[in-house]
N, C-alpha and C positions, 0 to 999 in steps of 0.2 A: 268906548266904541258903540255900546248899545244905544247911546244918545243920538248917534248919527245914522243908525240903520235905516230909519224911515226916510232919510234925505238922500240915500245912495240909490242911484238909478240902476236898472238891471245890467247895463253894460259899462258901469263905472269901475272897471277893473283897476284903473290907475289909483283910485282911492284905496282899494284893498291893498295894493302893493305899497302905497305910501304908509298906511297904518302899520303894516307888517314890518317895514323897514325901520320905522320909528321904534316899534316894540323891540325889534332885534338889536338896534343900536344901544338901547338902554341896558341890555344884558352884556354887551361886549366887555366893558371893564371888569365885570365880575368873572366872566369866563377867562379873560386874559390873565387874571390873578392866579389861575390854576397852574400856569406855566412856570411860575416862580416858586411853587411849593414842592416839597418832597412828595413822591408818589403815594406814600402811606397816608399822608395828610389828605391828599385828593381822594383816595379810596375810602377814607373814613368820613368824608363830607358828602353824604348821599343827596343832600339838597343841591349841591353843586352839580352832581351827576344828573339830577332832575333838570336843572337849568340847561345843561348841555343837550339833553334829549329834547327838551322843549324847543330849543333853538333849531335843532336838526329837523324835527318833524313839523312843528307848528309855525316856524318862521321860514326856513329854507324850503321845506316841502310845500308849504302853503303858497309860497311865492311863484310856484309853477303856473298857477292859473292867471297870474298877472304878467309874468315875464317869460314864461317858457315857450318853446316852439309849438306850433299849432298841432302837430301830430301827437305830442305828448299830452297836451291839454285835452285833446279829444279822447285819448285813451283813458285819462283820469276821469273824465266826464262820462265815460261809458258805463260806469257803475251807477251814477245818479247825476243827472244834469241840474245844475244850479245857476243862479245869477249872482251878481256882485253883492247885492244886498244880503243874501243868505250867507255868502262867504264872510262878510263882516260880522254877522251874528255868531258864526262858528268861532272866528278869531276872538270875539269878545268873551264868549263862554270859556274858551281855553285860557285866556288871560285872567279872568275872574277866578277860576279854579286855582290857577298857578299862584295868584296873589294871595288867596286864602291859605295855601300851603306854606308859603314863605312867612306869612303873618303869624300863623299858629306855631311855627317853629321857634319864634321868639318868645311866645307866651306860655308854651306848654310846660307844666311842672316836670322837673327832671330829677329831683332828689331820690325818690324811691327807686326809679329805674336805674339810676347810677349805682345805688347800693347793690341791687340785684346783679348788675353787670360786673361790678368789682368782685363780688363773691364768686361768680362763675369763672371769671378769668383766673383767679388764684388757683383753681383746681388744675388747670392745664398748663400753668406757666413753666413747669419743670420737665415737661415731656420733650425729649430730644427731637430736633427737626427731622432727622433721618427716620425716626420711628413714625413721626407724623405722616411723612410722605409715603412710607411703606403701608401704613394703615389706610390712607386714602386710596392708594393704588389697589389694594386687595378688595376692600369693600366696594369701591367705585367700579372696578372691573367686573366683579361678579354681578352687581346690580345692573350695569350697563348691558352685559350679555343677555340677561333675562329680559330687560326692556326691549332690546333690539330684536330678539327672537319674536317677542309679542307684536312689535310694530311691523316686522317683516312678514308676519303671517296673521293678519288681523282676523278676528272672529266676530261675527255679527252679535250685537247686544252684549259684548264683553268689554269690561273696563278694567284696566290695571290700576292698582293702588298708586296714588300720587307719591307715597313714601318711597317706592322703588325708583321712581324718576328722580326724586330728590337725592337719594343715595347715589344714583349713577353720576350726579354732578360732582361728586367728590373727585372724580377723575380730572375735572377742570381745575380744582384746587391743587391737585398733585402736579399738574402741568405748570401752574403758576409758581409753586414753591420750588419745583425742580429747575425751572429756568432761572429763578432768582437766586438759587443756592450758591454760596460763595465759600463754603467750608470744605472739608475733606470729601473727595469724590465728586466735586462740583461738575467736572467734565462728564462723568457718567450720568449724573442726574439730568444735565442739560441734554445729553444725547437721548436719554429715555423720554424726556419731555417732548422733544421734537418728533420722535417716532410715534408716541402715543397721540400727539396732536394730529399727525398725518393720518394715522389709522382711524381716529374718530371722524375726521373730516371726510375720509373716503366712505366710511359706513353711513354717514349722514347723507352723502351724495347718492348712495344706493337707495336710501329711503325717500329721495327727492325732497329733502328738507333743508332748505338753504340755511336756516338757523342753526341746525346741527352741524353744518359744514363750517359756518363762520365762528361759532362759539369757541371751539378748541384753538383755532387760529388766533382769535382775540385773546384767549387765555395765555397762549404762548407769548404774544406781544406784550401783554401786561407783565409777565414774569421778567422779560428783558428790560422793560421800562423800569421796573422795580430795581433791577440790578445796576443798570447803566444811567438811569435818570430820564426825566421827561424830555428835556431839550434834545438829547442825543438820539432818542429812539422813537419819539412820538410821531414825527413826520414820516420816516420810513415805514413805520407800522401802519399808518393810515394809507400809504400808497399800496402796501402789500394787501391789506384788507379790501380796499376798493378794487384792486386788480383781480383778485380771486373772485370777488362777488360778480364782477362784470363778465368773467370767463364762464362761470357756471350758470348764470342767471337764465340765459336763453335755452340751453339744453335742458335744464331742470324744468322750466316752464313748458317746454314742448312735450317732454315725456309725461309730465303730470297731465297734460291735456289728452295725451294718447291713452294712458292707462289709469288715470285717476291717482290722486295723492295718497289714498289709503289702500291701494290694491296690493296684493301679494307680490313680494319681490321675486322676479324671474330674472336670474343672473344672465341667462343666455340672450335676453332681449334688452334689458336695461343697460348693461355695461357697453355693448356695441353702440347703442343709440347715444348714450352720454358721451362716449369717446368720440364719436362722429361729430357731435355738436361742439365739442371743445376744439378738436383739430380742424374741422371745416365749419366754422361758425356761419358761413353764408350759404350753406347747402340748402336746397329747396325744401327738403323734408323737415327742416327745422324752422322755428320762428325766425324770420329774417330781421325783425325789428323788436328790440327790447327797450323799454322805457324806464331806465333806473330812477330818474327824477320823479316820475309818476308814482313809483313804489313808496316814496316818502311823503306823498301828498294824500292826506286823509280827509281833506276838506269836503269833498263830495259825499263820502260815506258818513262823515259826521253830520252833515246837513240832512242826510236821509234819516239818521237816528233822531234828530230834532223833530223832523216832520212826522215821523212815525209816532212819537210820543204825543205830539199836538193833535194827531188824528185818532188818538185812543188806542194805538197799537204798539205801545212802548214795551219795555222789558219788565221782568219779574225777578230780577236778581236779588232783591231785598229778601225774598223768601229763602234764599240760600245761606244767609248769614249764619244761622244756627248750625247748619251742616258743616261749615268750614272747620270747626273745631273738633269734629268727630272723625276718627280714622276709619277708612274704608274696610280694613280687615276686621273691625268689630261691627261695622254697619255696611254689609255688602250691597244693600239696596240704596245706599246714599246717592243722591242725584249727582250728575257730572257737573262739577263746579266750573269747568272750563268750556262748557258747551255754548256760552253766549255768542261767541264769534260765529260758530256754525249756524246757530239759529237765526242770527242777524243776516248772515249771508243768504240763507234760505228766503228770508223776506225780500231781499233785494234781487236775487237771481233765480230762485226756485231750486237751488242746489245745496246739498249738505256736504259736498265733497271738499269744501274749502272754508276758511274762516276769514272774516272781514273785521278789521279793528275799528273802534269808535273813538279811541282816545279816552283816557280815564275820566276826564272832567265832563265831556259830553256823554259818556256812559252814565254819569250821575243824572244828567238831564233825561236821558233815554228811560230811566227808571222812575224818577221822582220830579221831573221838571226843574225849574230854576233852583229850588231848595236842594235838589240832588247835586247840582254843580257846587254849591256851598258845602254840602255834606262830603262829597268826594274830595274837594280841596282840603278841608279840615282833616279828613281821614288820612290822606296822603301825607300831609304835613306832620301829623302826630306820628305816624308809622316811621317815616324817614328820620324824624328827629331822634327817636329812640334807637333805631338801628345805627344811626351815626354815633350816638353816645356809646353803644356797645362796641362798635368797630374801633372807636378811638382807644378804648381800654385794651382791646386785643392787640392793636399795632404798637401801642406804647409799651405794653408788658412783653410783647413778642410771644404771647400764648397762642401759637399758630395752629394748635389743635382746634381752635375756634374759628379759623379763617373762613370756612364755608359760610358760617353764620354772619361773619363780618362783611363778607361780599354779598350777602343776600340783599342788603339795602341797595347796593349798586345795580344789581340785577333788576330789582323792582323799579328803580328810578328810570332805567332804560326802557321799561315797558310802559312808558307814558302813553304809548299808542294803543294800549290794551284796555283792560277792564278792572274795576276796583276790586271786586270780590275775588276773581281768579288770579290776578297778577299782583295784588298788594295784600289784601287781608289773608288770603290763603298762605302765602309764604311767611307772613309775619307770625301766623299761628305756630309755624315750625320753630321759630326763635323762642316763642313763649314756652313751647313744650320743652325745648332744650334747657332754658333757664329754670323752669320748675323741676325738671328731672335732676339737674345738678344740685339744686337746693336740697332735694330729698336725699341724694347720695351723700352730700356734705354733712347733713345732720346725722345720718346713720354712721358715717365714719367717726364723727366727733363723739357720738354716744359710745361707740366701741372703744375709743381711746380712753374715755373716762372710766369705763368698766375695767379695763386693763390696769389703769393706774389705781 
């Protein structure tokens, strides 16, 4: 694609559309193969999840500028106006990064990580599923309440440790396992999963966070897909997810504009406004037009990231790499690893109240130029190759105490619209901590047994 950039005129949007359609068509056989696989195989193939995310954001989303309605195109362009030539550049960098990720997944050495994964999985293979669900519920619920109180009453210049947020996600794992459970008490676990998913979605709605609304619904759907199969549940799940997203999108956007995304939760004002927006979506006090297709189109913001680097105003994420592996409770002055999106949004709009994504491969360009695209592609490929290896051992042995780590790769892959340091390297460090911790525990237990004998 880079070879034709100089030959594409400013208004040759048909060229952009044609190149994207060709790229997307080449992925379809690979994506279609997922429908024929068991859900555990799909969940363990994090590069497949990356391909799905690439197709959604960088093919379907990017096609908006060539094929979408005028109003949605103008809304997407309101962040940063670009021409067709720049859109081809963005598509090229996305494809190059994705290509390097797939290539390194075939070449990466796997033996050492496979041994580590096998050792870790052995430790948790005998833990009963009911105990696993109960453990995830207790730890996840306590952590979630703590995080929710912090987010509902934000304090200036105060940052909560990422470990608390990670532990709160155990509730999502509990929802998946509860919905998929087929043993004794399955109906009780499924009922609890539905109740918890609805409660989490509602609390996310109060925080005006669409992601926190959708994630528990997605987890619930994943659990039912696991239990009933991809072909029976995938399409209804997709319809449910899209319907909920379209229902909440406009009210959440309106209230965010009125009060700010990070303001204190005022129940007496937010709940009536949100309810009004859901029941009366055309009411004048709410945003009358919401552009869902534009929400998946990152091409203008990606072009802005490229132009900022080229003008000498790129990012400095590379300075955060060393901090990723240091826990905040030991280093309270640790920089905010996930602040790149807010800082980038400030450069575009002058506001720190929201976060704008760049896409993980263009994020590499934003920091290091073309070599950054290669670096991020190789990094994503390495990370997802190893998370896939670990997930395969977990699902094969049914050591579901490790499920949160096994799903970590899928979560990272879906964040292809995000940033390398915060959305890939940061979560991967958690997996490394877990493997190192279990190795230490295993050695201590083995030494204790030898002393007894």
